[in-house]
Structure formats: structure tokens, C-alpha cells
C-alpha positions in Angstrom: 0.0 0.0 0.0 2.9 2.4 0.6 3.9 2.1 -3.1 0.7 3.8 -4.4 0.8 6.0 -7.4 1.2 9.6 -6.2 -1.4 10.7 -8.7 -4.0 8.3 -7.2 -3.2 9.5 -3.7 -3.6 13.1 -4.8 -6.9 12.2 -6.5 -8.2 10.6 -3.3 -7.1 13.7 -1.3 -9.0 16.0 -3.6 -12.2 13.9 -3.4 -12.1 13.6 0.4 -11.8 17.3 1.0 -15.0 18.8 2.3 -17.3 17.7 5.1 -16.3 15.3 7.8 -18.8 12.8 6.6 -17.3 13.0 3.1 -20.6 13.1 1.4 -20.1 16.0 -1.0 -16.9 17.8 -2.1 -16.7 21.4 -0.9 -16.0 22.6 -4.4 -19.4 21.2 -5.5 -21.2 23.4 -3.0 -19.7 26.7 -4.2 -22.3 28.6 -6.3 -25.1 26.0 -5.8 -27.1 28.2 -3.4 -28.3 31.5 -4.6 -31.3 31.4 -2.2 -32.7 29.7 0.8 -35.0 27.7 -1.5 -31.9 26.4 -3.4 -30.3 25.1 -0.1 -33.5 23.4 1.0 -34.1 21.8 -2.4 -30.5 20.6 -2.8 -30.4 18.9 0.6 -33.9 17.5 0.8 -34.6 16.4 -2.8 -31.2 15.6 -4.5 -29.4 12.4 -4.4 -26.0 12.8 -5.9 -23.5 10.0 -6.4 -19.8 10.2 -7.2 -17.8 7.3 -8.6 -14.4 7.3 -7.0 -12.2 4.4 -8.2 -14.1 1.4 -6.7 -16.0 3.4 -4.0 -19.3 5.0 -4.6 -20.0 8.1 -2.4 -23.6 9.2 -2.2 -25.2 12.3 -0.7 -28.4 11.1 0.9 -31.6 13.1 1.1 -31.7 15.0 4.3 -34.4 16.2 6.7 -34.3 20.0 6.3 -36.2 22.3 8.6 -39.2 24.1 7.1 -38.3 27.2 5.0 -39.5 29.6 7.7 -37.0 28.1 10.2 -34.0 28.3 7.8 -31.9 31.5 7.7 -28.5 32.4 6.4 -26.9 31.7 9.8 -28.3 28.1 9.9 -27.1 27.5 6.4 -23.7 28.7 7.3 -23.6 26.5 10.4 -24.7 23.4 8.4 -22.0 24.0 5.8 -19.3 24.5 8.6 -20.7 21.4 10.4 -21.7 23.3 13.6 -25.2 22.1 12.9 -26.3 18.9 11.1 -29.2 17.5 9.1 -30.5 14.0 9.7 -30.8 11.6 6.7 -34.4 11.1 5.8 -34.1 7.3 6.3 -33.0 7.8 9.9 -35.9 10.1 10.9 -38.5 8.4 13.2 -41.7 10.1 12.2 -44.3 10.7 14.9 -47.8 12.1 14.8 -48.1 14.1 18.1 -51.5 14.8 19.5 -52.4 18.5 19.5 -52.8 18.8 23.3 -51.9 21.9 25.2 -49.7 19.8 27.5 -47.6 18.7 24.5 -46.9 22.2 23.2 -43.5 22.9 21.7 -43.2 26.0 23.9 -43.3 23.7 27.0 -40.6 21.2 25.9 -38.3 23.5 23.8 -36.2 24.8 26.7 -35.8 21.3 28.2 -34.7 19.7 24.9 -32.5 22.5 23.8 -30.4 21.7 26.9 -29.5 18.4 25.1 -26.4 19.0 22.9 -27.4 16.3 20.4 -30.9 17.7 19.9 -29.6 21.3 19.6 -27.2 20.1 16.8 -30.3 19.5 14.5 -32.4 22.5 15.5 -31.9 26.0 14.0 -31.1 28.7 16.6 -34.2 30.4 18.0 -35.0 33.7 16.2 -34.8 37.1 17.8 -38.6 37.4 17.3 -39.2 34.5 19.7 -40.8 32.3 17.1 -41.1 28.6 18.1 -39.9 25.8 15.8 -42.5 24.1 13.6 -44.3 21.5 15.6 -43.9 18.5 13.2 -40.2 19.2 12.7 -39.6 19.6 16.5 -41.3 16.4 17.5 -39.8 14.4 14.6 -36.3 15.3 15.7 -37.2 14.7 19.4 -38.7 11.3 18.5 -35.7 10.3 16.5 -33.2 11.1 19.3 -35.4 10.3 22.3 -37.9 7.8 21.1 -38.9 6.2 24.4 -39.3 9.6 26.1 -41.6 10.9 23.4 -43.6 7.7 23.4 -44.0 8.0 27.2 -45.2 11.6 26.8 -47.9 10.5 24.3 -49.0 7.6 26.4 -49.2 9.8 29.6 -51.1 12.6 27.8 -53.6 10.1 26.3 -54.2 8.4 29.7 -54.8 11.8 31.4 -57.3 12.7 28.7 -59.1 9.4 29.1 -59.3 9.7 32.9 -60.7 13.2 32.7 -63.4 12.2 30.2 
């Protein structure tokens, strides 16, 4: 292995520059995003594959926050890997009941204390706007499945006892 062709090693180095996960070369991202909509479309709809020698590198479809939650700061953090996007096939979808006791406002401060959860959520805006309910709970359910299931069960039991 030490006698590899220097041109091949240089080619591998060029391909592996970019994100830590090595999904997409940094050079490919330059000029792709002229707007927030371009960013959302690229990461949520495109599936791009690169053939590198024998290896096949693919960029998977990612779970991008709704457009109203995405701003230039969030895009910058994703591209510098301060924030992350979950692959769509890893998201554990949940349909949360629309109960007052399961409001995003109530659980947001508690879940933002978790570093792993915070990594996938855009920073709260200066206007105090809450994250979209479905996105918030899908991320929470993906990272803390049992906790979210217990919340749903408890809320349903409380509703049935009161009725």
C-alpha cells in the first residue's frame, strides 16, 4: 500500500476534501445556493453520487427544517458542520396529538439543553418564534424515542381519565 501511485493519492485527497462525513466535495457546493430555497431543495430532494475508483460516495436526502426556520446563519452552520441534518431514512416520524400539555413551547427549553438535539435545530430567532411542531417532534422522537412515546401515552391516559 505504501507504493501507491502519487497521482492516485492526490486524487483521493481531492475527493475527500469537504465535510467530515465526506458526502459532498466542498467545491461542488460553491455557487449552488443563490437562495434559501436552493439550499432546501438541494439537501432535501437531490441524491448525488460520485464514482471514486471502486468506491461509490452518495449524498443522501436530508431532513431539512421548514423554510420559515432556515436562515443564512443556519445554512452557514450546516456548511461548517456546527449544525447537522438528519438523513431522511434515519428520521423516526411521529404524529403528536395536538394537546396543550404537549406544546412545543413547554418542551423546547428542556430539549435545547441536550447538545445532540440542539445540533439539529436552528437557533431560536430574535422574534421568539417557536420551531414548527412537526419538525420539532420528529427530531425529538428520532433522538429520544422512548421519552416521546411516554409523553404521548401519559397525555392520552390523562385525557381518558378526565373524560
